[in-house]
MOPAC internal coordinates of N, CA, C and O (Angstrom, degrees):
PM7 1SCF
backbone

  N    0.0000 0     0.00 0     0.00 0    0    0    0
  C    1.4766 1     0.00 0     0.00 0    1    0    0
  C    1.4936 1   110.70 1     0.00 0    2    1    0
  O    1.2310 1   120.27 1   140.22 1    3    2    1
  N    1.3582 1   117.10 1   -39.78 1    3    2    1
  C    1.4533 1   118.98 1   179.72 1    5    3    2
  C    1.5540 1   110.18 1   -62.26 1    6    5    3
  O    1.2310 1   119.58 1   142.25 1    7    6    5
  N    1.3026 1   118.40 1   -37.75 1    7    6    5
  C    1.4202 1   123.48 1  -177.56 1    9    7    6
  C    1.5531 1   108.78 1   -64.12 1   10    9    7
  O    1.2310 1   122.19 1   134.26 1   11   10    9
  N    1.3682 1   113.42 1   -45.74 1   11   10    9
  C    1.4614 1   120.48 1  -178.45 1   13   11   10
  C    1.5548 1   110.49 1   -61.34 1   14   13   11
  O    1.2310 1   121.77 1   134.84 1   15   14   13
  N    1.3349 1   114.22 1   -45.16 1   15   14   13
  C    1.5232 1   117.00 1  -178.82 1   17   15   14
  C    1.5721 1   108.40 1   -67.37 1   18   17   15
  O    1.2310 1   120.79 1   140.62 1   19   18   17
  N    1.3377 1   116.10 1   -39.38 1   19   18   17
  C    1.4936 1   116.92 1   176.36 1   21   19   18
  C    1.4878 1   110.71 1   -60.25 1   22   21   19
  O    1.2310 1   120.14 1   135.58 1   23   22   21
  N    1.2742 1   117.34 1   -44.42 1   23   22   21
  C    1.5070 1   122.96 1  -177.95 1   25   23   22
  C    1.5324 1   109.42 1   -62.26 1   26   25   23
  O    1.2310 1   119.56 1   135.84 1   27   26   25
  N    1.2954 1   118.45 1   -44.16 1   27   26   25
  C    1.4803 1   119.62 1  -176.86 1   29   27   26
  C    1.5057 1   111.79 1   -77.75 1   30   29   27
  O    1.2310 1   118.63 1   147.66 1   31   30   29
  N    1.3065 1   120.21 1   -32.34 1   31   30   29
  C    1.4594 1   119.77 1   177.74 1   33   31   30
  C    1.5317 1   113.43 1   -76.07 1   34   33   31
  O    1.2310 1   120.37 1   165.25 1   35   34   33
  N    1.3430 1   116.90 1   -14.75 1   35   34   33
  C    1.4328 1   121.30 1  -176.90 1   37   35   34
  C    1.5358 1   109.88 1   -80.84 1   38   37   35
  O    1.2310 1   120.86 1   164.50 1   39   38   37
  N    1.2790 1   115.96 1   -15.50 1   39   38   37
  C    1.5249 1   121.11 1  -176.69 1   41   39   38
  C    1.5538 1   109.17 1   -81.08 1   42   41   39
  O    1.2310 1   121.29 1   -54.32 1   43   42   41
  N    1.3242 1   115.14 1   125.68 1   43   42   41
  C    1.4603 1   121.25 1  -179.58 1   45   43   42
  C    1.5559 1   108.47 1   -68.51 1   46   45   43
  O    1.2310 1   120.19 1   -53.15 1   47   46   45
  N    1.3192 1   117.25 1   126.85 1   47   46   45
  C    1.4429 1   120.69 1  -177.97 1   49   47   46
  C    1.5175 1   110.87 1  -160.21 1   50   49   47
  O    1.2310 1   119.31 1  -109.11 1   51   50   49
  N    1.3425 1   118.92 1    70.89 1   51   50   49
  C    1.4519 1   121.23 1   177.55 1   53   51   50
  C    1.5732 1   112.29 1   -72.56 1   54   53   51
  O    1.2310 1   119.23 1   -16.26 1   55   54   53
  N    1.2796 1   119.08 1   163.74 1   55   54   53
  C    1.4547 1   120.20 1  -179.52 1   57   55   54
  C    1.5298 1   110.88 1   -52.23 1   58   57   55
  O    1.2310 1   121.08 1   -47.08 1   59   58   57
  N    1.3268 1   115.53 1   132.92 1   59   58   57
  C    1.4492 1   120.13 1  -177.86 1   61   59   58
  C    1.4577 1   117.07 1    87.21 1   62   61   59
  O    1.2310 1   119.78 1   171.44 1   63   62   61
  N    1.3233 1   118.02 1    -8.56 1   63   62   61
  C    1.4687 1   124.99 1  -179.87 1   65   63   62
  C    1.4897 1   113.87 1  -139.14 1   66   65   63
  O    1.2310 1   121.84 1  -127.75 1   67   66   65
  N    1.3311 1   114.08 1    52.25 1   67   66   65
  C    1.4126 1   120.11 1  -175.26 1   69   67   66
  C    1.5568 1   112.61 1   -89.86 1   70   69   67
  O    1.2310 1   118.67 1  -171.78 1   71   70   69
  N    1.3501 1   120.15 1     8.22 1   71   70   69
  C    1.4359 1   121.79 1  -176.72 1   73   71   70
  C    1.4959 1   114.54 1   -58.13 1   74   73   71
  O    1.2310 1   119.54 1   143.36 1   75   74   73
  N    1.2443 1   118.48 1   -36.64 1   75   74   73
  C    1.4983 1   120.25 1  -179.12 1   77   75   74
  C    1.5826 1   108.44 1   -70.00 1   78   77   75
  O    1.2310 1   120.16 1   141.18 1   79   78   77
  N    1.2731 1   117.30 1   -38.82 1   79   78   77
  C    1.4621 1   120.32 1   176.41 1   81   79   78
  C    1.5280 1   111.97 1   -64.68 1   82   81   79
  O    1.2310 1   121.85 1   134.68 1   83   82   81
  N    1.3494 1   114.07 1   -45.32 1   83   82   81
  C    1.4820 1   119.85 1   175.06 1   85   83   82
  C    1.5196 1   110.64 1   -56.07 1   86   85   83
  O    1.2310 1   119.54 1   133.22 1   87   86   85
  N    1.3083 1   118.49 1   -46.78 1   87   86   85
  C    1.4504 1   121.81 1  -179.80 1   89   87   86
  C    1.5221 1   111.09 1   -60.50 1   90   89   87
  O    1.2310 1   120.00 1   134.59 1   91   90   89
  N    1.3156 1   117.61 1   -45.41 1   91   90   89
  C    1.4279 1   123.45 1  -178.31 1   93   91   90
  C    1.6578 1   108.84 1   -61.89 1   94   93   91
  O    1.2310 1   121.52 1   134.44 1   95   94   93
  N    1.3091 1   114.71 1   -45.56 1   95   94   93
  C    1.4814 1   115.80 1   177.66 1   97   95   94
  C    1.5165 1   111.05 1   -65.23 1   98   97   95
  O    1.2310 1   119.40 1   137.34 1   99   98   97
  N    1.3254 1   118.75 1   -42.66 1   99   98   97
  C    1.4419 1   123.17 1   179.41 1  101   99   98
  C    1.5602 1   110.25 1   -59.13 1  102  101   99
  O    1.2310 1   120.72 1   141.45 1  103  102  101
  N    1.2483 1   116.23 1   -38.55 1  103  102  101
  C    1.5236 1   118.11 1   177.29 1  105  103  102
  C    1.4984 1   111.11 1   -64.67 1  106  105  103
  O    1.2310 1   120.42 1   140.54 1  107  106  105
  N    1.3661 1   116.81 1   -39.46 1  107  106  105
  C    1.4549 1   121.75 1  -179.13 1  109  107  106
  C    1.5562 1   113.48 1   -69.44 1  110  109  107
  O    1.2310 1   121.54 1   142.69 1  111  110  109
  N    1.3412 1   114.66 1   -37.31 1  111  110  109
  C    1.4686 1   117.81 1  -171.43 1  113  111  110
  C    1.5769 1   110.35 1   -92.81 1  114  113  111
  O    1.2310 1   119.67 1   156.88 1  115  114  113
  N    1.3351 1   118.24 1   -23.12 1  115  114  113
  C    1.4259 1   121.96 1  -173.57 1  117  115  114
  C    1.5715 1   113.55 1   -49.97 1  118  117  115
  O    1.2310 1   117.99 1   139.26 1  119  118  117
  N    1.3067 1   121.43 1   -40.74 1  119  118  117
  C    1.4724 1   120.93 1  -179.40 1  121  119  118
  C    1.5200 1   111.19 1   -67.60 1  122  121  119
  O    1.2310 1   117.88 1   165.85 1  123  122  121
  N    1.2848 1   121.64 1   -14.15 1  123  122  121
  C    1.4762 1   124.04 1  -170.16 1  125  123  122
  C    1.5840 1   110.16 1  -109.28 1  126  125  123
  O    1.2310 1   118.79 1   172.82 1  127  126  125
  N    1.3256 1   119.92 1    -7.18 1  127  126  125
  C    1.4335 1   123.20 1  -173.85 1  129  127  126
  C    1.5670 1   111.15 1  -124.19 1  130  129  127
  O    1.2310 1   122.67 1   -12.46 1  131  130  129
  N    1.3327 1   112.48 1   167.54 1  131  130  129
  C    1.4916 1   117.55 1   176.49 1  133  131  130
  C    1.5028 1   115.34 1   -87.91 1  134  133  131
  O    1.2310 1   121.89 1   153.94 1  135  134  133
  N    1.3988 1   113.99 1   -26.06 1  135  134  133
  C    1.4188 1   119.78 1  -173.66 1  137  135  134
  C    1.5039 1   108.50 1  -151.60 1  138  137  135
  O    1.2310 1   122.39 1   -38.47 1  139  138  137
  N    1.3848 1   113.03 1   141.53 1  139  138  137
  C    1.4885 1   120.51 1   175.05 1  141  139  138
  C    1.4592 1   103.23 1  -137.45 1  142  141  139
  O    1.2310 1   123.37 1   -52.81 1  143  142  141
  N    1.4098 1   111.14 1   127.19 1  143  142  141
  C    1.5246 1   116.86 1   178.53 1  145  143  142
  C    1.5144 1   109.92 1  -150.16 1  146  145  143
  O    1.2310 1   120.60 1   -16.09 1  147  146  145
  N    1.3098 1   116.45 1   163.91 1  147  146  145
  C    1.4574 1   121.30 1   176.63 1  149  147  146
  C    1.5275 1   106.85 1  -117.91 1  150  149  147
  O    1.2310 1   119.81 1   -44.00 1  151  150  149
  N    1.3435 1   117.96 1   136.00 1  151  150  149
  C    1.4180 1   122.21 1  -177.65 1  153  151  150
  C    1.5640 1   108.96 1   -87.19 1  154  153  151
  O    1.2310 1   121.58 1     1.65 1  155  154  153
  N    1.3364 1   114.58 1  -178.35 1  155  154  153
  C    1.5063 1   120.06 1  -175.31 1  157  155  154
  C    1.5105 1   111.98 1   -65.74 1  158  157  155
  O    1.2310 1   121.02 1   156.81 1  159  158  157
  N    1.3931 1   115.65 1   -23.19 1  159  158  157
  C    1.4607 1   117.50 1   177.01 1  161  159  158
  C    1.4588 1   115.58 1   -92.86 1  162  161  159
  O    1.2310 1   119.49 1  -175.05 1  163  162  161
  N    1.3122 1   118.58 1     4.95 1  163  162  161
  C    1.4787 1   124.16 1   175.78 1  165  163  162
  C    1.4852 1   111.47 1    90.19 1  166  165  163
  O    1.2310 1   118.01 1  -170.91 1  167  166  165
  N    1.3496 1   121.39 1     9.09 1  167  166  165
  C    1.4151 1   120.80 1   178.38 1  169  167  166
  C    1.5003 1   110.95 1   -77.93 1  170  169  167
  O    1.2310 1   120.04 1   -41.32 1  171  170  169
  N    1.3320 1   117.52 1   138.68 1  171  170  169
  C    1.4429 1   124.17 1  -178.38 1  173  171  170
  C    1.5450 1   108.01 1   -87.29 1  174  173  171
  O    1.2310 1   119.39 1   -55.39 1  175  174  173
  N    1.2779 1   118.77 1   124.61 1  175  174  173
  C    1.4757 1   121.16 1  -179.43 1  177  175  174
  C    1.4969 1   108.80 1  -120.57 1  178  177  175
  O    1.2310 1   121.43 1   -56.62 1  179  178  177
  N    1.3369 1   114.87 1   123.38 1  179  178  177
  C    1.4564 1   121.47 1   177.37 1  181  179  178
  C    1.5064 1   107.76 1  -120.56 1  182  181  179
  O    1.2310 1   120.07 1   -53.94 1  183  182  181
  N    1.3493 1   117.46 1   126.06 1  183  182  181
  C    1.4421 1   122.75 1  -172.07 1  185  183  182
  C    1.5367 1   107.62 1  -121.47 1  186  185  183
  O    1.2310 1   121.00 1   -49.67 1  187  186  185
  N    1.2924 1   115.69 1   130.33 1  187  186  185
  C    1.4668 1   122.16 1   166.21 1  189  187  186
  C    1.4877 1   109.33 1  -120.00 1  190  189  187
  O    1.2310 1   123.26 1   -63.74 1  191  190  189
  N    1.3298 1   111.36 1   116.26 1  191  190  189
  C    1.4537 1   116.80 1  -175.78 1  193  191  190
  C    1.5334 1   110.49 1   -72.20 1  194  193  191
  O    1.2310 1   119.92 1   -25.51 1  195  194  193
  N    1.3423 1   117.76 1   154.49 1  195  194  193
  C    1.4252 1   121.10 1  -177.85 1  197  195  194
  C    1.5063 1   112.83 1   -63.96 1  198  197  195
  O    1.2310 1   120.54 1   -33.41 1  199  198  197
  N    1.2885 1   116.58 1   146.59 1  199  198  197
  C    1.4966 1   124.35 1   173.30 1  201  199  198
  C    1.4850 1   108.99 1  -106.04 1  202  201  199
  O    1.2310 1   119.34 1   -37.17 1  203  202  201
  N    1.3818 1   118.87 1   142.83 1  203  202  201
  C    1.4138 1   120.23 1   179.11 1  205  203  202
  C    1.5487 1   116.43 1    76.12 1  206  205  203
  O    1.2310 1   121.19 1    20.36 1  207  206  205
  N    1.2833 1   115.33 1  -159.64 1  207  206  205
  C    1.4425 1   120.20 1  -176.85 1  209  207  206
  C    1.4802 1   108.93 1   -94.13 1  210  209  207
  O    1.2310 1   121.29 1    -9.33 1  211  210  209
  N    1.3671 1   115.14 1   170.67 1  211  210  209
  C    1.4518 1   121.17 1   179.07 1  213  211  210
  C    1.5417 1   109.91 1   -60.22 1  214  213  211
  O    1.2310 1   121.04 1   145.30 1  215  214  213
  N    1.3082 1   115.62 1   -34.70 1  215  214  213
  C    1.4994 1   118.49 1  -179.79 1  217  215  214
  C    1.5614 1   113.86 1   -68.32 1  218  217  215
  O    1.2310 1   121.07 1   152.18 1  219  218  217
  N    1.3755 1   115.56 1   -27.82 1  219  218  217
  C    1.4363 1   119.66 1  -177.65 1  221  219  218
  C    1.4684 1   115.73 1  -103.94 1  222  221  219
  O    1.2310 1   121.34 1   174.04 1  223  222  221
  N    1.3689 1   115.04 1    -5.96 1  223  222  221
  C    1.4651 1   120.11 1  -175.24 1  225  223  222
  C    1.5310 1   111.59 1   -69.64 1  226  225  223
  O    1.2310 1   119.11 1   -36.39 1  227  226  225
  N    1.2985 1   119.31 1   143.61 1  227  226  225
  C    1.4257 1   121.77 1   174.91 1  229  227  226
  C    1.4817 1   110.98 1   -70.12 1  230  229  227
  O    1.2310 1   119.13 1   -23.37 1  231  230  229
  N    1.3845 1   119.27 1   156.63 1  231  230  229
  C    1.4259 1   120.21 1   175.33 1  233  231  230
  C    1.4651 1   114.91 1   -58.14 1  234  233  231
  O    1.2310 1   120.40 1   -24.82 1  235  234  233
  N    1.3155 1   116.85 1   155.18 1  235  234  233
  C    1.4585 1   119.86 1   176.96 1  237  235  234
  C    1.5116 1   112.45 1   -74.24 1  238  237  235
  O    1.2310 1   121.00 1   -31.96 1  239  238  237
  N    1.2758 1   115.69 1   148.04 1  239  238  237
  C    1.4850 1   123.16 1  -177.04 1  241  239  238
  C    1.4979 1   110.35 1  -134.65 1  242  241  239
  O    1.2310 1   119.81 1   -51.50 1  243  242  241
  N    1.3103 1   117.96 1   128.50 1  243  242  241
  C    1.4175 1   124.53 1   177.41 1  245  243  242
  C    1.5583 1   109.08 1  -123.93 1  246  245  243
  O    1.2310 1   120.28 1   -58.67 1  247  246  245
  N    1.3143 1   117.08 1   121.33 1  247  246  245
  C    1.4670 1   123.50 1  -177.46 1  249  247  246
  C    1.5432 1   104.65 1  -111.70 1  250  249  247
  O    1.2310 1   121.54 1   -58.48 1  251  250  249
  N    1.3268 1   114.67 1   121.52 1  251  250  249
  C    1.4546 1   123.01 1  -179.90 1  253  251  250
  C    1.5062 1   106.34 1  -120.06 1  254  253  251
  O    1.2310 1   120.54 1   -51.61 1  255  254  253
  N    1.3519 1   116.57 1   128.39 1  255  254  253
  C    1.4494 1   121.17 1   177.65 1  257  255  254
  C    1.4916 1   110.71 1  -157.76 1  258  257  255
  O    1.2310 1   120.39 1   -27.40 1  259  258  257
  N    1.3488 1   116.85 1   152.60 1  259  258  257
  C    1.4316 1   121.54 1   174.17 1  261  259  258
  C    1.4948 1   109.71 1   -74.97 1  262  261  259
  O    1.2310 1   119.69 1   -37.61 1  263  262  261
  N    1.3521 1   118.19 1   142.39 1  263  262  261
  C    1.4496 1   121.57 1   173.62 1  265  263  262
  C    1.5032 1   113.18 1  -101.58 1  266  265  263
  O    1.2310 1   119.82 1   170.77 1  267  266  265
  N    1.3636 1   117.94 1    -9.23 1  267  266  265
  C    1.4315 1   118.10 1   179.92 1  269  267  266
  C    1.4991 1   112.87 1   -96.61 1  270  269  267
  O    1.2310 1   121.86 1   -18.28 1  271  270  269
  N    1.3232 1   114.04 1   161.72 1  271  270  269
  C    1.4280 1   119.71 1   178.74 1  273  271  270
  C    1.5095 1   109.79 1  -132.89 1  274  273  271
  O    1.2310 1   120.85 1   -52.63 1  275  274  273
  N    1.3447 1   115.98 1   127.37 1  275  274  273
  C    1.4755 1   116.81 1  -175.39 1  277  275  274
  C    1.4782 1   111.44 1   -69.78 1  278  277  275
  O    1.2310 1   120.10 1   180.00 1  279  278  277

């Protein structure tokens, strides 16, 4: 976990220029999700579609965090 945090915090991403941070996060999550995209506002969206039936599917999870650093 320390290595992951060090890797993410080493990426330059001031307010308004978070593209490099978004790209680093996308590279990290891509093997674990079905879809990675960026919306018109620059938000990174990573989607993993449910596996199995509604009865066996895991609960939904939404992670929201800032990618910029002042």
